[in-house]
C-alpha positions, -999 to +999 in steps of 0.1 A: +215+329-370+183+338-352+182+303-336+212+313-317+191+337-296+172+310-279+200+304-254+204+340-246+190+359-216+158+366-235+146+332-223+165+328-190+146+321-158+112+322-173+100+288-161+091+255-178+056+268-189+070+297-208+063+297-246+090+315-266+077+345-286+081+348-323+118+356-327+111+376-359+089+398-337+117+403-312+141+411-340+117+435-357+111+453-324+148+457-317+155+469-353+127+495-350+140+508-317+176+510-331+164+528-362+144+552-340+175+561-320+161+545-288+184+534-261+188+496-264+188+473-235+211+442-232+183+418-243+177+438-275+214+439-282+216+402-279+188+399-304+205+422-328+238+404-325+221+374-340+209+393-371+213+378-405+198+382-440+173+411-443+176+418-406+213+422-409+209+445-439+185+467-419+208+467-389+238+478-410+218+505-426+210+520-392+246+516-381+259+534-412+235+563-406+248+566-370+284+565-384+276+592-409+261+615-383+293+611-362+315+620-391+293+651-398+295+661-361+333+658-362+334+680-393+347+654-417+316+640-435+324+612-459+360+607-446+371+572-437+405+571-420+435+549-416+470+552-401+501+545-422+523+526-398+552+503-391+547+473-368+575+470-341+572+436-323+595+447-294+592+412-278+573+381-287+577+367-253+547+368-230+536+356-196+502+347-209+490+315-227+461+326-249+449+295-268+445+313-302+478+334-303+507+328-327+524+361-318+536+349-284+564+323-285+592+308-264+628+320-260+642+291-280+622+303-311+635+338-313+670+351-319+668+374-289+641+380-262+638+416-274+645+436-305+677+456-300+676+494-302+693+491-336+666+468-348+639+490-336+653+521-352+660+503-385+623+494-388+613+529-378+637+545-403+625+524-432+589+532-423+597+570-421+613+568-456+581+553-469+560+581-454+547+561-424+538+583-394+530+557-367+553+533-349+530+506-334+548+489-305+533+455-299+546+431-274+537+404-249+527+411-213+555+413-187+576+384-202+602+389-175+577+375-150+577+341-168+609+338-188+644+340-172+659+349-206+638+381-207+648+390-171+684+384-179+683+405-211+667+434-193+692+433-165+721+432-189+706+461-209+700+482-178+662+482-177+641+474-147+611+462-167+598+457-202+578+489-198+610+508-190+624+495-223+593+504-242+595+540-229+632+542-238+626+529-273+596+553-278+619+582-270+646+569-294+620+566-322+607+601-316+641+616-315+658+597-343+629+591-368+600+614-359+575+585-361+547+588-335+547+558-311+514+540-304+520+517-275+503+483-270+523+469-241+493+450-225+482+455-189+494+487-174+490+502-139+479+538-133+515+548-127+527+530-158+503+552-178+516+583-162+551+572-172+543+563-208+519+591-217+547+617-223+563+595-250+533+584-270+503+603-284+481+572-279+481+537-264+459+507-267+449+473-253+421+451-266+395+443-240+386+412-261+357+401-239+343+406-204+335+368-201+349+355-169+339+320-181+365+322-208+391+333-183+383+310-153+373+277-169+400+252-178+402+246-215+388+281-224+410+304-245+420+328-217+426+302-189+460+305-175+466+340-188+466+364-158+465+395-180+432+384-196+412+388-164+383+410-176+384+430-144+420+438-148+416+449-184+386+471-176+406+487-149+433+496-175+407+512-197+394+532-168+428+543-157+437+554-192+405+575-193+413+590-159+448+598-171+436+615-203+454+589-225+438+585-260+431+548-259+424+522-286+405+490-274+381+465-288+366+431-289+377+398-304+346+382-319+341+344-321+365+329-295+337+311-277+318+339-260+280+337-260+258+365-273+250+376-237+287+378-230+293+397-263+265+421-254+280+427-219+313+435-234+299+461-257+280+478-228+312+477-207+330+496-234+302+521-238+302+528-201+339+536-200+338+556-232+310+578-219+325+582-184+360+594-194+358+602-232+392+585-235+384+556-258+393+571-292+384+540-312+369+505-308+382+477-329+358+449-337+381+420-348+368+387-361+386+356-349+408+338-374+420+303-368+458+299-366+477+267-370+499+254-342+475+268-316+451+252-291+422+265-311+435+253-345+404+231-350+379+259-343+362+278-371+367+314-383+339+337-372+313+338-400+313+371-418+277+379-410+283+373-373+313+397-374+293+423-394+264+421-369+289+427-340+303+457-358+269+472-365+256+466-330+288+482-315+283+512-337+247+516-327+253+511-290+284+533-288+268+560-308+282+585-333+310+599-313+333+568-309+353+557-339+346+521-348+374+502-366+377+468-384+411+455-397+408+454-435+434+426-439+411+401-421+387+400-450+392+398-488+394+432-504+359+430-519+345+424-484+360+456-471+329+472-486+308+452-462+328+466-432+319+501-444+283+492-448+283+479-412+293+513-398+331+513-397+347+547-401+383+537-396+405+509-410+432+512-384+469+509-391+480+497-426+517+491-433+535+493-466+565+477-449+559+453-420+534+424-418+506+421-393+526+401-367+494+391-349+477+378-381+508+370-402+488+349-427+467+380-437+487+406-457+478+442-456+458+455-486+475+480-508+465+515-498+455+525-533+432+494-535+417+502-502+411+538-513+393+525-544+370+503-524+363+532-501+356+555-530+332+529-546+313+531-513+309+568-516+337+578-492+372+593-493+401+575-476+423+598-457+454+592-436+453+602-399+479+602-371+480+576-344+456+597-323+424+609-338+421+647-344+400+655-313+428+640-291+457+661-306+454+687-279+458+691-241+450+674-219+452+644-241+485+653-257+515+658-235+533+691-243+566+672-250+549+657-280+534+688-295+563+696-319+564+660-331+527+661-339+527+695-354+554+683-379+530+657-393+495+671-388+473+690-413+462+719-391+431+725-411+416+690-405+436+674-376+443+645-400+478+637-413+496+659-437+501+631-462+530+649-479+550+652-447+579+629-440+588+623-404+621+637-392+636+631-357+630+659-332+643+663-296+621+649-269+627+668-237+612+689-209+596+721-221+622+747-231+631+774-207+621+757-174+594+768-151+601+805-154+593+805-191+557+796-185+533+824-192+517+841-161+489+863-152+484+881-119+468+860-092+439+884-087+430+895-122+399+873-127+383+869-094+354+887-079+355+913-050+352+885-024+381+866-040+361+839-057+361+826-093+339+844-117+333+816-141+340+779-147+370+767-167+367+770-204+366+732-211+339+725-184+319+702-207+349+682-219+374+680-191+356+659-167+340+631-187+302+625-192+283+642-163+252+621-172+271+589-164+282+603-131+246+613-122+235+577-129+263+564-106+252+585-077+214+583-085+195+576-053+222+589-031+214+619-008+226+632+025+233+600+045+204+586+064+208+583+102+215+547+111+196+532+140+219+512+161+228+505+197+241+540+202+244+535+240+266+504+236+287+522+209+292+552+231+303+530+260+327+512+237+342+545+226+348+555+261+362+522+272+384+514+242+384+543+217+407+528+190+390+494+193+356+503+180+341+478+155+331+491+121+294+488+131+299+508+163+319+534+144+292+537+118+266+541+144+285+569+161+294+586+128+257+592+123+249+603+158+226+633+164+210+651+193+221+641+229+240+612+215+261+635+194+267+658+224+279+628+244+301+616+215+317+651+214+323+650+251+341+616+249+363+629+221+371+661+240+380+642+271+404+621+250+418+653+235+425+668+269+441+636+282+463+633+251+475+669+243+460+691+270+440+723+266+462+743+243+447+752+209+477+751+186+483+769+153+512+776+130+522+809+115+524+800+078+518+812+043+502+792+015+518+795-019+497+780-046+523+785-073+501+776-103+464+769-108+469+754-143+460+717-141+448+690-165+441+663-140+404+667-142+393+666-105+356+671-107+354+688-073+381+714-080+372+750-088+409+759-086+421+742-118+423+762-150+436+756-186+466+777-193+446+798-218+418+807-193+415+842-180+419+830-144+451+810-151+483+820-133+518+807-125+543+823-102+580+826-111+607+812-089+616+847-078+579+854-069+578+823-048+610+832-030+598+867-025+565+855-009+584+832+014+607+861+025+577+884+031+562+857+053+593+852+073+596+889+079+562+891+095+567+860+117+559+829+096+578+797+103+563+776+074+554+779+038+530+754+024+534+751-014+511+732-037+501+737-073+482+722-103+497+696-125+508+721-151+516+704-185+547+726-189+561+720-154+595+704-156+601+676-131+631+695-118+609+725-109+598+709-076+633+709-063+639+744-078+609+758-060+621+745-027+655+760-033+639+793-043+625+794-007+656+782+011+679+805-008+659+835+005+650+821+040+672+791+050+653+787+083+619+785+067+602+751+070+590+740+036+559+719+037+551+711+001+538+688-026+508+665-025+512+628-034+498+637-068+525+662-074+552+638-062+540+612-087+541+639-114+576+648-104+587+612-104+572+606-139+587+638-154+622+632-140+623+595-146+631+588-110+614+563-088+591+578-061+617+572-035+645+587-056+624+618-063+615+623-027+651+620-017+660+646-044+635+672-031+645+665+005+681+672-004+669+704-020+655+714+014+620+699+016+611+694+052+576+677+051+548+670+028+510+676+030+489+645+029+464+661+006+450+645-026+436+619-003+399+631-006+383+597+003+406+567+002+381+545-016+386+542-054+348+539-062+344+573-046+377+587-060+368+579-096+335+598-094+351+627-075+384+631-092+386+614-126+424+616-131+439+617-096+461+589-083+444+558-069+443+549-032+472+524-035+494+550-051+486+576-024+495+551+003+527+542-016+538+579-019+530+587+018+547+555+031+578+562+010+580+598+022+579+586+058+605+560+050+630+586+037+624+609+067+597+632+054+568+635+079+534+644+065+499+654+075+469+633+066+436+645+054+400+636+045+377+657+023+341+646+029+305+655+022+302+652-016+294+618-032+306+598-002+287+583+028+295+576+065+308+541+058+335+556+036+346+579+064+350+549+087+371+530+062+392+561+054+401+565+091+409+527+092+433+532+062+450+562+078+454+542+111+469+513+092+495+535+075+504+552+108+508+518+124+533+509+097+552+542+094+545+565+123+550+594+100+517+614+103+519+645+124+482+654+123+449+645+107+430+673+090+393+673+083+383+692+051+345+696+046+336+698+009+330+734-003+304+731-030+295+765-043+318+767-073+327+730-075+321+715-110+307+683-096+281+702-076+273+726-104+267+695-126+242+682-101+263+651-091+275+660-055+255+672-026+261+706-010+286+696+016+283+680+050+257+691+076+266+708+109+260+675+128+282+656+103+310+680+108+308+675+146+306+638+144+334+633+119+358+655+139+349+636+171+353+602+155+387+611+141+399+618+176+384+586+189+394+562+160+429+576+157+435+576+195+469+563+204+481+568+168+477+604+157+476+629+186+468+661+167+433+665+151+430+697+130+400+716+117+399+740+088+388+775+097+388+783+059+361+758+054+342+757+087+344+793+097+349+806+133+316+791+147+322+758+131+357+756+145+346+765+180+320+737+178+346+710+169+372+724+193+347+714+219+345+679+204+381+665+201+400+690+180+432+706+193+446+724+163+432+751+140+459+750+113+477+781+102+474+818+094+478+810+057+480+846+045+464+834+013+445+802+005+435+801-031+420+766-035+391+770-009+385+806-019+380+797-056+357+768-045+334+794-029+345+796+008+333+827+024+356+825+055+385+845+041+420+834+033+440+850+061+439+850+099+460+870+123+474+855+155+449+877+174+420+862+154+432+826+159+436+834+196+401+847+197+388+815+182+405+795+209+392+819+236+357+814+222+361+777+229+373+785+264+409+774+258+443+790+255+461+793+222+497+784+215+519+788+184+537+757+172+561+746+145+550+724+116+559+693+135+542+705+167+573+717+185+579+749+204+586+781+184+616+802+194+605+837+204+604+859+174+583+891+167+554+884+145+549+920+134+517+926+116+504+891+122+504+898+159 
């Protein structure tokens, strides 16, 4: 096997005069570093992947020791796990054409494109009677995109897509059998994951390989299979981690990948596992030749090569990740070798259904597998479909808690092997929003109104901080870009909205006299567009809950529901706060909250009604795009249908928050679990389509850079060109003091004074002719900061707020309430008059403002 190394990257690009070193020396060095617990590089991993003989034995010994340490760390030393399951092949149709697959077939070879609900439930019921606890849904990717028969079947059955049918059947299995679904539906979008998470404790999709060669070259096993694009599959793994979905993935060894490609695949899995903590297990599966496939003349992967891949994966991924190998792909006696290579889980084993992916390889009897495990010095124990550490929030949706509790051993988190599944209702949390436990809003904050401590799961909720530090390593406050500042300023004055990206970037980093001139150009545009009035709205912010499991790394507002700082307001409290605001002159309430796991989807409309019932005239400005996606998922409505439902309840407009920076590379460092850019645009555009105007925002000065600000403004402009629905653009400087991403040493401490001036001025310039109103945040900038940007293109200072919890908890020192007199004084300091406005920038009917005056 060592001779296979010679073609790997150890010897690439070294020139014709290079003499290869002794391969045994390279192997010995790599083994020593692995045994010493050193971090291996890709070259060393390639060497170890070629281990055989004594080298393989040594490698497996190291891997087994790493595995044993992981089991000890997890509190279950000596325990090897498996899941007792049934295999539900929901459809064997697929739009892909993998050259090794016998699972996928054509419509003419199956009695129906999909299993019927009765067939699904019959399999599940038989499994439940045998003590199975997992229902493994396996199916081809999006068959309706390739096969007319699949599309016709779904249409006739009333489902929009295969994934809609998967979701419906998962609910039926939960309610009628009590089995826990594990979903393997192939490639899923971020929104698909949100929709499926409430019906399954875990999901999965094999990565198989990161080799683009096997995907792009004609004749290779993944050619012609759109869902086997490595970039697409890696995105699914990342989206699952961002969405707190316990995810099973793995590699298929021996389908033609080289050792460097195999090494790259292992490192790709490690990166995602560390960054999001969402990969619950990695399957290392050896290729088995199947008849009647394009690869029928290839050879099975040799056992030593498979064992080396298992052992290397264990060493590279470390003790925390569970490593699995299917026991039916080897003879029973060879299962011992899988254990020796570092495996700690055998995956799903069924007493009822065959392995439909490898039908020629029957499952071992569980008693026989237990004996092999015992002979190796371990105990075989049954687990549930999700591993113990994932059977809690935020990984487990609250709607699945009762189903899991019925089958789990609370002492170990493994399966209660004597429990038999029984169907239980799947539904929104009982009692509605008002049943959620509450604490007073101000019980756990300091005398200045800021958080006293970080959330209780600080080290687990956000992913691996070390990985994030590596991603932003070398970044600092953005360097000033030397460019033709004079030409860029002239272009901004001549054609503000027509600046090139290079010109915009030059101006975004302006300082000194150039920045003063930039601010002057922006302010002249402001005056020509909206006049001198500094506008504001009399409003009240109502943050109705701070319980949230999204995992935004910048947010100091979010709490677990058991944390001392956690609170949730009742419907009556929300209505009362709105009425209090109306009495003292407010025309708007702005409502936003965390993504509370117990929040029913209908609560969003109910909260709007709670305000409108008390104060019909009050403008309700509520719900970020993230909340709208959450409401859509929880109600089962499309985004458009959900928006129409809350509009009918009385919603008047939505805040364009949750935008942060509309660049996914930045978003995934900053937010972990928040919706991707494309979804934000979809929600906002749909809101505009159904007649709900919105604001637009940008939060800047954290892990971003000026070129991100330029592109963010371009994106906002493009949406406005399409919909015309933005009423204003709001600049939100990053408040760092209590932010987790700053406390962890990843983000910088907010933007500089010059950056604040430049960004506000450039928003006025780049959005000229599209969005008339540019707003600053007095909560974040303070009075002096607002006065500075009012002289540089800004015309609006937001609202009175009365309370603003999010910035206050992040560490803002500029208060959470301004009177009309204070807002007027701010405008006066800028040399301008102040004028009250409505949410949509209309005139306000004369009405006494009482104490806010």
